[in-house]
N, CA, C and O of each residue as an XYZ file, in Angstrom:
800
protein
N     117.416     88.558    155.625
C     117.541     89.415    154.435
C     116.949     90.787    154.738
O     115.852     90.877    155.288
N     117.652     91.845    154.389
C     117.176     93.203    154.616
C     116.247     93.601    153.476
O     116.673     93.717    152.327
N     114.981     93.807    153.804
C     113.995     94.139    152.772
C     114.019     95.609    152.397
O     113.379     96.013    151.425
N     114.749     96.414    153.157
C     114.744     97.847    152.918
C     116.125     98.322    152.498
O     117.136     97.696    152.815
N     116.152     99.429    151.786
C     117.402    100.014    151.321
C     118.085    100.727    152.481
O     117.599    101.754    152.955
N     119.192    100.194    152.930
C     119.879    100.785    154.070
C     121.034    101.692    153.639
O     121.797    102.167    154.480
N     121.161    101.932    152.339
C     122.201    102.829    151.867
C     121.921    104.244    152.379
O     120.771    104.630    152.589
N     122.979    104.989    152.571
C     122.824    106.357    153.055
C     122.091    107.193    152.003
O     122.500    107.246    150.843
N     121.012    107.837    152.422
C     120.249    108.696    151.531
C     120.826    110.100    151.607
O     120.970    110.645    152.701
N     121.161    110.697    150.470
C     121.818    112.003    150.471
C     120.841    113.121    150.813
O     119.637    113.009    150.581
N     121.376    114.188    151.364
C     120.604    115.365    151.720
C     120.406    116.217    150.465
O     121.381    116.597    149.817
N     119.151    116.520    150.116
C     118.902    117.313    148.908
C     118.882    118.811    149.196
O     118.790    119.612    148.265
N     118.967    119.210    150.480
C     119.090    120.629    150.808
C     120.548    121.056    150.669
O     121.438    120.293    151.046
N     120.822    122.247    150.143
C     122.212    122.688    149.992
C     122.863    123.108    151.311
O     124.086    123.046    151.442
N     122.051    123.537    152.298
C     122.582    123.980    153.589
C     121.414    124.216    154.559
O     120.251    124.242    154.157
N     121.751    124.386    155.839
C     120.787    124.776    156.882
C     119.609    123.811    157.056
O     118.486    124.248    157.304
N     119.851    122.537    156.931
C     118.770    121.586    157.148
C     119.048    120.264    156.456
O     120.044    120.111    155.749
N     118.149    119.311    156.672
C     118.295    117.988    156.061
C     116.955    117.558    155.476
O     115.944    117.509    156.177
N     116.961    117.249    154.191
C     115.796    116.666    153.526
C     116.274    115.450    152.746
O     117.079    115.573    151.822
N     115.780    114.287    153.117
C     116.126    113.045    152.430
C     114.949    112.598    151.571
O     113.835    112.441    152.071
N     115.197    112.393    150.278
C     114.144    111.884    149.395
C     114.466    110.447    149.041
O     115.476    110.172    148.393
N     113.605    109.524    149.467
C     113.827    108.098    149.284
C     113.257    107.585    147.964
O     113.501    106.438    147.589
N     112.497    108.429    147.254
C     111.835    107.973    146.042
C     110.702    107.018    146.383
O     110.148    107.072    147.481
N     110.361    106.153    145.454
C     109.257    105.215    145.664
C     109.657    104.114    146.647
O     110.599    103.362    146.396
N     108.946    104.027    147.750
C     109.188    102.958    148.725
C     108.074    101.918    148.663
O     108.114    100.912    149.371
N     107.082    102.165    147.811
C     105.982    101.225    147.602
C     105.828    100.948    146.113
O     106.021    101.835    145.281
N     105.478     99.709    145.786
C     105.198     99.369    144.400
C     103.942    100.108    143.950
O     103.137    100.531    144.780
N     103.775    100.262    142.649
C     102.626    100.987    142.107
C     101.314    100.358    142.569
O     100.367    101.069    142.905
N     101.256     99.024    142.587
C     100.033     98.342    143.026
C      99.763     98.592    144.506
O      98.609     98.734    144.911
N     100.816     98.647    145.313
C     100.667     98.926    146.743
C     100.200    100.361    146.956
O      99.329    100.626    147.784
N     100.791    101.284    146.197
C     100.407    102.691    146.314
C      98.936    102.891    145.954
O      98.229    103.654    146.612
N      98.483    102.210    144.917
C      97.079    102.321    144.506
C      96.164    101.746    145.582
O      95.104    102.303    145.866
N      96.580    100.624    146.180
C      95.791    100.005    147.249
C      95.614    100.970    148.419
O      94.501    101.158    148.911
N      96.706    101.577    148.859
C      96.631    102.496    149.991
C      95.838    103.751    149.623
O      95.068    104.261    150.436
N      96.025    104.242    148.413
C      95.280    105.417    147.954
C      93.771    105.154    148.048
O      93.027    105.966    148.598
N      93.333    104.028    147.514
C      91.904    103.683    147.535
C      91.394    103.521    148.963
O      90.306    103.994    149.293
N      92.183    102.847    149.815
C      91.773    102.639    151.211
C      91.681    103.956    151.969
O      90.736    104.174    152.728
N      92.650    104.825    151.767
C      92.655    106.101    152.478
C      91.486    106.979    152.062
O      90.903    107.676    152.892
N      91.141    106.949    150.778
C      89.990    107.721    150.311
C      88.718    107.291    151.030
O      87.868    108.120    151.354
N      88.594    105.993    151.275
C      87.359    105.437    151.817
C      87.305    105.409    153.346
O      86.225    105.546    153.921
N      88.447    105.234    154.015
C      88.427    104.983    155.454
C      88.773    106.193    156.322
O      88.447    106.211    157.509
N      89.425    107.195    155.751
C      89.822    108.362    156.537
C      88.630    109.308    156.732
O      87.823    109.490    155.820
N      88.527    109.899    157.911
C      87.450    110.840    158.211
C      87.842    112.240    157.716
O      88.217    113.120    158.491
N      87.739    112.403    156.391
C      88.147    113.657    155.756
C      87.172    114.791    156.091
O      85.954    114.614    156.086
N      87.754    115.967    156.382
C      86.946    117.170    156.587
C      87.662    118.351    155.940
O      88.891    118.399    155.905
N      86.888    119.295    155.431
C      87.507    120.494    154.873
C      88.352    121.162    155.953
O      87.904    121.350    157.084
N      89.582    121.516    155.587
C      90.468    122.125    156.569
C      90.039    123.562    156.844
O      89.369    124.195    156.028
N      90.441    124.064    158.017
C      90.085    125.420    158.408
C      91.330    126.181    158.832
O      92.317    125.586    159.265
N      91.276    127.495    158.704
C      92.400    128.339    159.105
C      91.883    129.724    159.472
O      90.862    130.179    158.956
N      92.608    130.388    160.375
C      92.326    131.777    160.711
C      93.448    132.604    160.095
O      94.591    132.529    160.547
N      93.136    133.386    159.076
C      94.129    134.185    158.370
C      93.752    135.656    158.481
O      92.703    136.080    157.995
N      94.624    136.428    159.128
C      94.372    137.855    159.369
C      93.002    138.071    160.006
O      92.269    138.997    159.656
N      92.676    137.178    160.964
C      91.438    137.315    161.702
C      90.203    136.791    160.991
O      89.099    136.847    161.533
N      90.383    136.284    159.786
C      89.250    135.786    159.002
C      89.241    134.263    158.990
O      90.272    133.633    158.756
N      88.071    133.670    159.244
C      87.926    132.214    159.254
C      87.783    131.697    157.827
O      86.855    132.069    157.109
N      88.718    130.833    157.425
C      88.738    130.296    156.063
C      88.469    128.794    156.093
O      89.051    128.078    156.908
N      87.600    128.313    155.218
C      87.379    126.878    155.036
C      87.930    126.507    153.662
O      87.482    127.039    152.646
N      88.894    125.601    153.633
C      89.570    125.260    152.379
C      88.820    124.180    151.601
O      88.055    123.401    152.169
N      89.057    124.151    150.295
C      88.555    123.041    149.485
C      89.322    121.768    149.821
O      88.771    120.667    149.832
N      90.608    121.954    150.095
C      91.444    120.833    150.519
C      90.872    120.228    151.800
O      90.396    120.947    152.679
N      90.923    118.909    151.893
C      90.438    118.237    153.097
C      91.609    117.681    153.896
O      92.679    117.410    153.351
N      91.389    117.517    155.199
C      92.464    117.079    156.085
C      91.923    116.147    157.158
O      90.713    116.044    157.360
N      92.844    115.464    157.848
C      92.492    114.597    158.971
C      93.719    114.461    159.861
O      94.850    114.598    159.396
N      93.490    114.188    161.154
C      94.569    114.145    162.138
C      94.406    112.895    162.998
O      93.371    112.709    163.639
N      95.431    112.038    163.012
C      95.396    110.773    163.735
C      96.619    110.669    164.652
O      97.639    111.316    164.415
N      96.502    109.838    165.712
C      97.650    109.711    166.594
C      97.528    108.597    167.616
O      96.493    107.943    167.735
N      98.632    108.396    168.363
C      98.682    107.372    169.404
C      97.702    107.664    170.533
O      97.211    106.750    171.196
N      97.422    108.954    170.746
C      96.520    109.383    171.801
C      95.690    110.544    171.265
O      95.842    110.934    170.107
N      94.821    111.093    172.091
C      93.939    112.175    171.655
C      94.693    113.506    171.638
O      94.282    114.477    172.273
N      95.813    113.530    170.893
C      96.651    114.723    170.846
C      95.905    115.903    170.229
O      95.162    115.752    169.259
N      96.121    117.076    170.815
C      95.618    118.310    170.207
C      96.729    118.895    169.346
O      97.884    118.943    169.770
N      96.390    119.336    168.152
C      97.377    119.936    167.255
C      96.804    121.239    166.725
O      95.774    121.252    166.052
N      97.486    122.338    167.039
C      97.023    123.661    166.637
C      97.935    124.237    165.569
O      99.147    124.334    165.763
N      97.355    124.614    164.450
C      98.094    125.316    163.392
C      97.111    126.198    162.640
O      95.919    125.898    162.572
N      97.616    127.283    162.080
C      96.786    128.254    161.344
C      95.587    128.724    162.175
O      94.522    129.018    161.632
N      95.775    128.791    163.504
C      94.746    129.331    164.370
C      93.610    128.383    164.712
O      92.648    128.790    165.363
N      93.700    127.118    164.285
C      92.658    126.142    164.600
C      93.276    124.908    165.253
O      94.464    124.633    165.080
N      92.460    124.169    166.005
C      92.953    123.000    166.742
C      92.211    121.741    166.329
O      90.987    121.739    166.199
N      92.977    120.660    166.124
C      92.410    119.347    165.815
C      92.688    118.387    166.965
O      93.720    118.495    167.627
N      91.780    117.451    167.205
C      91.983    116.380    168.178
C      92.214    115.088    167.399
O      91.456    114.758    166.487
N      93.265    114.364    167.766
C      93.657    113.174    167.007
C      92.624    112.060    167.101
O      92.060    111.804    168.164
N      92.389    111.407    165.977
C      91.529    110.233    165.896
C      92.368    108.973    166.096
O      93.597    109.033    166.074
N      91.704    107.834    166.292
C      92.397    106.559    166.496
C      92.927    106.038    165.155
O      92.225    106.086    164.144
N      94.151    105.549    165.154
C      94.783    105.022    163.937
C      93.887    104.009    163.218
O      93.213    103.201    163.856
N      93.890    104.065    161.890
C      93.281    103.001    161.106
C      94.342    101.926    160.827
O      95.534    102.163    161.024
N      93.910    100.763    160.373
C      94.828     99.662    160.061
C      95.863    100.098    159.020
O      97.054     99.823    159.164
N      95.395    100.776    157.980
C      96.304    101.193    156.893
C      97.312    102.230    157.374
O      98.477    102.196    156.978
N      96.872    103.147    158.223
C      97.792    104.169    158.726
C      98.885    103.553    159.588
O     100.035    103.988    159.534
N      98.539    102.555    160.376
C      99.546    101.876    161.191
C     100.553    101.133    160.313
O     101.745    101.097    160.620
N     100.069    100.543    159.223
C     100.971     99.861    158.283
C     101.942    100.865    157.661
O     103.137    100.596    157.541
N     101.412    102.023    157.267
C     102.244    103.040    156.627
C     103.206    103.679    157.626
O     104.327    104.034    157.263
N     102.785    103.828    158.862
C     103.686    104.355    159.899
C     104.860    103.398    160.103
O     106.005    103.834    160.221
N     104.575    102.097    160.142
C     105.634    101.106    160.320
C     106.633    101.159    159.172
O     107.843    101.138    159.395
N     106.127    101.228    157.942
C     106.998    101.307    156.756
C     107.857    102.568    156.826
O     109.059    102.520    156.562
N     107.247    103.680    157.179
C     107.959    104.957    157.263
C     109.054    104.918    158.318
O     110.164    105.395    158.079
N     108.752    104.358    159.474
C     109.739    104.275    160.549
C     110.894    103.349    160.184
O     112.043    103.620    160.532
N     110.591    102.252    159.479
C     111.643    101.320    159.083
C     112.609    101.960    158.093
O     113.815    101.726    158.166
N     112.095    102.756    157.178
C     112.954    103.400    156.179
C     113.766    104.547    156.762
O     114.939    104.716    156.429
N     113.141    105.334    157.633
C     113.786    106.559    158.109
C     114.567    106.384    159.401
O     115.469    107.169    159.694
N     114.225    105.353    160.180
C     114.858    105.189    161.476
C     114.302    106.126    162.531
O     114.802    106.167    163.655
N     113.268    106.881    162.175
C     112.625    107.803    163.112
C     111.401    107.128    163.730
O     110.922    106.110    163.232
N     110.902    107.710    164.823
C     109.692    107.224    165.477
C     108.651    108.338    165.492
O     108.962    109.479    165.835
N     107.413    108.007    165.120
C     106.353    109.005    165.035
C     105.148    108.583    165.873
O     104.891    107.392    166.050
N     104.412    109.571    166.386
C     103.231    109.251    167.183
C     101.942    109.874    166.643
O     100.893    109.799    167.283
N     102.028    110.487    165.464
C     100.847    111.148    164.906
C     101.010    111.347    163.405
O     102.101    111.201    162.853
N      99.884    111.687    162.754
C      99.916    111.869    161.295
C      98.856    112.879    160.870
O      97.685    112.759    161.230
N      99.283    113.869    160.106
C      98.371    114.824    159.489
C      98.235    114.445    158.020
O      99.231    114.351    157.302
N      96.996    114.228    157.575
C      96.732    113.846    156.190
C      96.068    114.992    155.452
O      95.247    115.713    156.018
N      96.425    115.158    154.185
C      95.796    116.153    153.327
C      95.316    115.508    152.033
O      96.010    114.673    151.453
N      94.133    115.898    151.588
C      93.558    115.431    150.329
C      93.387    116.622    149.403
O      92.570    117.506    149.660
N      94.165    116.642    148.317
C      94.073    117.684    147.299
C      93.324    117.091    146.111
O      93.798    116.143    145.486
N      92.158    117.646    145.799
C      91.305    117.043    144.770
C      91.881    117.187    143.363
O      91.633    116.342    142.504
N      92.644    118.245    143.124
C      93.324    118.452    141.840
C      94.396    119.516    142.035
O      94.648    119.959    143.156
N      95.026    119.923    140.933
C      96.125    120.880    141.019
C      95.718    122.283    141.438
O      96.579    123.090    141.786
N      94.430    122.593    141.412
C      93.972    123.909    141.844
C      94.016    124.062    143.366
O      93.829    125.162    143.886
N      94.262    122.969    144.071
C      94.415    123.011    145.522
C      95.882    122.762    145.866
O      96.509    121.846    145.334
N      96.414    123.584    146.755
C      97.820    123.461    147.126
C      98.047    123.950    148.536
O      97.115    124.028    149.337
N      99.298    124.282    148.838
C      99.666    124.777    150.167
C     100.673    125.901    149.987
O     101.677    125.729    149.296
N     100.414    127.047    150.601
C     101.311    128.196    150.470
C     102.563    128.009    151.332
O     102.657    127.060    152.111
N     103.517    128.923    151.180
C     104.777    128.822    151.905
C     104.547    128.813    153.419
O     103.817    129.653    153.945
N     105.172    127.861    154.112
C     105.059    127.768    155.562
C     106.155    126.851    156.107
O     106.831    126.150    155.354
N     106.314    126.872    157.427
C     107.178    125.924    158.124
C     106.341    125.190    159.148
O     105.422    125.764    159.732
N     106.652    123.925    159.368
C     105.972    123.150    160.409
C     106.767    123.319    161.702
O     107.484    122.417    162.135
N     106.619    124.506    162.310
C     107.428    124.841    163.481
C     106.580    125.110    164.716
O     106.980    125.869    165.599
N     105.394    124.475    164.775
C     104.536    124.651    165.937
C     105.226    124.140    167.207
O     105.998    123.182    167.159
N     104.945    124.780    168.323
C     105.565    124.434    169.601
C     105.352    122.973    169.963
O     106.236    122.336    170.534
N     104.176    122.439    169.630
C     103.843    121.057    169.997
C     104.725    120.030    169.289
O     104.776    118.871    169.703
N     105.418    120.441    168.229
C     106.291    119.524    167.498
C     107.724    119.548    168.013
O     108.546    118.726    167.608
N     108.027    120.493    168.910
C     109.381    120.586    169.428
C     110.313    121.293    168.448
O     109.879    121.807    167.417
N     111.600    121.307    168.790
C     112.610    121.979    167.971
C     113.344    120.951    167.109
O     113.659    119.851    167.565
N     113.609    121.327    165.857
C     114.328    120.448    164.920
C     113.682    119.069    164.830
O     114.353    118.040    164.909
N     112.372    119.078    164.663
C     111.602    117.845    164.599
C     111.783    117.136    163.257
O     112.161    117.754    162.261
N     111.509    115.835    163.245
C     111.530    115.055    162.000
C     110.091    114.880    161.521
O     109.208    114.517    162.298
N     109.865    115.142    160.238
C     108.547    114.970    159.628
C     108.724    114.164    158.349
O     109.485    114.551    157.462
N     108.015    113.042    158.259
C     108.103    112.175    157.084
C     106.834    112.292    156.251
O     105.727    112.290    156.790
N     106.998    112.393    154.947
C     105.876    112.604    154.038
C     105.780    111.473    153.021
O     106.739    111.194    152.301
N     104.610    110.818    152.965
C     104.345    109.808    151.941
C     103.229    110.331    151.037
O     102.225    110.852    151.523
N     103.406    110.191    149.732
C     102.451    110.720    148.758
C     101.780    109.607    147.967
O     102.393    108.590    147.646
N     100.500    109.826    147.661
C      99.727    108.888    146.842
C      98.906    109.659    145.819
O      98.445    110.770    146.082
N      98.729    109.051    144.643
C      97.910    109.681    143.618
C      98.738    110.538    142.677
O      99.820    110.132    142.253
N      98.240    111.717    142.351
C      98.884    112.586    141.369
C     100.290    112.985    141.802
O     100.521    113.289    142.973
N     101.221    112.982    140.866
C     102.575    113.459    141.124
C     102.545    114.981    141.193
O     102.032    115.636    140.286
N     103.093    115.543    142.265
C     103.071    116.996    142.443
C     104.456    117.532    142.790
O     105.290    116.832    143.364
N     104.672    118.783    142.427
C     105.930    119.462    142.755
C     105.883    119.970    144.194
O     104.892    120.567    144.616
N     106.960    119.729    144.944
C     107.085    120.164    146.331
C     108.278    121.103    146.388
O     109.385    120.722    146.007
N     108.064    122.334    146.861
C     109.094    123.368    146.763
C     109.608    123.816    148.127
O     108.892    123.775    149.128
N     110.861    124.242    148.138
C     111.508    124.769    149.336
C     112.022    126.177    149.051
O     112.434    126.476    147.930
N     111.997    127.048    150.075
C     112.556    128.404    149.951
C     113.253    128.771    151.256
O     112.656    128.706    152.331
N     114.521    129.156    151.150
C     115.280    129.536    152.339
C     114.760    130.860    152.888
O     114.509    131.797    152.129
N     114.599    130.935    154.204
C     113.988    132.116    154.817
C     114.824    133.380    154.654
O     114.271    134.477    154.568
N     116.152    133.243    154.610
C     117.012    134.418    154.488
C     117.517    134.634    153.059
O     117.355    135.720    152.501
N     118.120    133.616    152.475
C     118.704    133.776    151.138
C     117.653    133.809    150.037
O     117.914    134.303    148.940
N     116.450    133.277    150.332
C     115.340    133.174    149.367
C     115.615    132.184    148.241
O     114.851    132.114    147.279
N     116.698    131.419    148.354
C     116.986    130.395    147.347
C     115.860    129.368    147.341
O     115.364    128.977    148.398
N     115.459    128.933    146.154
C     114.376    127.956    146.038
C     114.821    126.753    145.211
O     115.713    126.858    144.369
N     114.201    125.634    145.458
C     114.339    124.463    144.596
C     113.159    123.551    144.858
O     112.466    123.693    145.865
N     112.932    122.615    143.951
C     111.758    121.762    144.034
C     112.115    120.307    143.756
O     113.140    120.002    143.147
N     111.234    119.413    144.222
C     111.358    117.984    143.955
C     109.972    117.470    143.575
O     108.969    117.902    144.144
N     109.916    116.549    142.615
C     108.643    115.948    142.222
C     108.372    114.739    143.114
O     109.183    113.816    143.197
N     107.223    114.762    143.775
C     106.863    113.670    144.678
C     105.945    112.695    143.950
O     104.804    113.018    143.622
N     106.468    111.499    143.707
C     105.731    110.468    142.975
C     104.791    109.707    143.901
O     104.930    109.769    145.123
N     103.845    108.998    143.324
C     102.967    108.177    144.136
C     103.765    107.045    144.779
O     104.557    106.378    144.113
N     103.552    106.835    146.071
C     104.297    105.812    146.793
C     105.675    106.250    147.247
O     106.471    105.422    147.689
N     105.972    107.552    147.145
C     107.301    108.036    147.510
C     107.344    108.567    148.936
O     106.318    108.912    149.523
N     108.563    108.623    149.479
C     108.790    109.045    150.863
C     109.831    110.149    150.909
O     110.886    110.055    150.282
N     109.519    111.197    151.661
C     110.447    112.306    151.872
C     110.523    112.587    153.368
O     109.506    112.549    154.061
N     111.728    112.869    153.867
C     111.925    113.143    155.287
C     112.587    114.505    155.464
O     113.643    114.771    154.889
N     111.955    115.371    156.269
C     112.538    116.657    156.647
C     112.970    116.550    158.107
O     112.184    116.122    158.953
N     114.214    116.937    158.414
C     114.681    116.852    159.796
C     115.792    117.875    160.036
O     116.072    118.715    159.181
N     116.424    117.791    161.219
C     117.453    118.761    161.557
C     116.855    120.160    161.677
O     115.760    120.327    162.213
N     117.566    121.151    161.183
C     117.136    122.546    161.298
C     116.272    123.006    160.132
O     116.088    124.207    159.934
N     115.746    122.070    159.366
C     114.976    122.419    158.156
C     113.842    123.393    158.453
O     113.710    124.405    157.764
N     113.015    123.111    159.467
C     111.854    123.967    159.734
C     112.268    125.358    160.232
O     111.517    126.322    160.084
N     113.464    125.456    160.823
C     113.947    126.748    161.320
C     114.417    127.653    160.187
O     114.298    128.875    160.276
N     114.951    127.056    159.123
C     115.586    127.859    158.074
C     114.874    127.843    156.721
O     115.146    128.688    155.869
N     113.963    126.886    156.520
C     113.334    126.745    155.212
C     111.807    126.769    155.309
O     111.217    126.276    156.270
N     111.191    127.354    154.290
C     109.754    127.253    154.078
C     109.524    126.177    153.032
O     110.411    125.899    152.225
N     108.340    125.565    153.034
C     108.001    124.633    151.962
C     106.570    124.883    151.506
O     105.765    125.471    152.227
N     106.272    124.425    150.297
C     104.958    124.688    149.710
C     104.626    123.631    148.671
O     105.507    122.974    148.116
N     103.314    123.486    148.421
C     102.827    122.653    147.321
C     102.164    123.611    146.334
O     101.005    123.982    146.520
N     102.892    124.019    145.277
C     102.355    125.020    144.346
C     101.118    124.523    143.602
O     101.000    123.343    143.271
N     100.206    125.450    143.351
C      99.011    125.119    142.572
C      99.379    125.036    141.091
O     100.317    125.691    140.635
N      98.633    124.227    140.353
C      98.840    124.090    138.919
C      97.545    123.643    138.253
O      96.863    122.746    138.748
N      97.214    124.262    137.147
C      95.979    123.892    136.441
C      96.162    122.628    135.608
O      95.193    122.085    135.077
N      97.394    122.162    135.493
C      97.691    120.992    134.656
C      97.205    119.699    135.310
O      96.720    118.799    134.625
N      97.337    119.609    136.640
C      97.001    118.382    137.358
C      95.489    118.289    137.559
O      94.876    119.167    138.166
N      94.905    117.223    137.044
C      93.453    117.025    137.149
C      93.078    115.931    138.145
O      91.903    115.769    138.474
N      94.074    115.178    138.626
C      93.801    114.061    139.520
C      94.093    114.437    140.976
O      94.776    115.421    141.258
N      93.560    113.628    141.883
C      93.708    113.888    143.312
C      95.046    113.370    143.849
O      95.658    112.465    143.280
N      95.475    113.967    144.952
C      96.685    113.536    145.655
C      96.378    113.456    147.139
O      95.727    114.340    147.697
N      96.851    112.391    147.775
C      96.770    112.247    149.224
C      98.186    112.279    149.767
O      99.071    111.579    149.276
N      98.390    113.108    150.794
C      99.704    113.216    151.423
C      99.599    112.943    152.913
O      98.739    113.496    153.598
N     100.481    112.085    153.411
C     100.539    111.772    154.827
C     101.812    112.363    155.389
O     102.889    112.113    154.849
N     101.723    113.146    156.468
C     102.910    113.661    157.120
C     102.948    113.128    158.544
O     102.182    113.551    159.410
N     103.866    112.182    158.761
C     104.025    111.586    160.082
C     104.875    112.519    160.946
O     105.928    113.001    160.527
N     104.384    112.757    162.166
C     104.998    113.732    163.061
C     105.127    113.158    164.468
O     104.629    112.073    164.766
N     105.815    113.925    165.329
C     105.910    113.543    166.734
C     105.477    114.718    167.596
O     106.147    115.749    167.651
N     104.345    114.541    168.266
C     103.889    115.543    169.218
C     104.700    115.394    170.490
O     104.796    114.298    171.043
N     105.285    116.485    170.958
C     106.093    116.467    172.179
C     105.174    116.632    173.381
O     104.456    117.626    173.494
N     105.202    115.655    174.272
C     104.305    115.663    175.425
C     104.950    116.375    176.623
O     104.336    116.476    177.685
């Protein structure tokens, strides 16, 4: 018996890329279990960035895990991958089964409330290769995730529910920016896992 939905997932991007939104792939009780475990077991640290030569420490916290001690550089700072936790390996397996992709690393972000977000950017670092696949699983507060085309400036958004899965692949990072807009309405925390593949 096939436990997973093998129906073709439609592309929610209008052009120049592929974004598949699978919706909730975990039951509410499962999502809560993983949310609680991730809060307690992940080695969260305030994220850092170099912006216009200035060193910034964010309120948002982050962590980087992988198959090996991969170095990942973004926003002018470098992280060394930690060893997978039991829960992260379970979530990687679920993500790979749904998407058909294979991942060797994961960047996690902890947003304490809606006042913390992510500005427009593309995940186009050299270490990820060209036209890479990135899968995102969300836990906790439901948040809006937005896309903006680099040339046409067309924008659209999708609400990411707790326990939901989204996959960006194809030329998405080359042609589109994405962001997690800030909002004063959201008072609860959100944990986001982005499974990636470091090119060796």
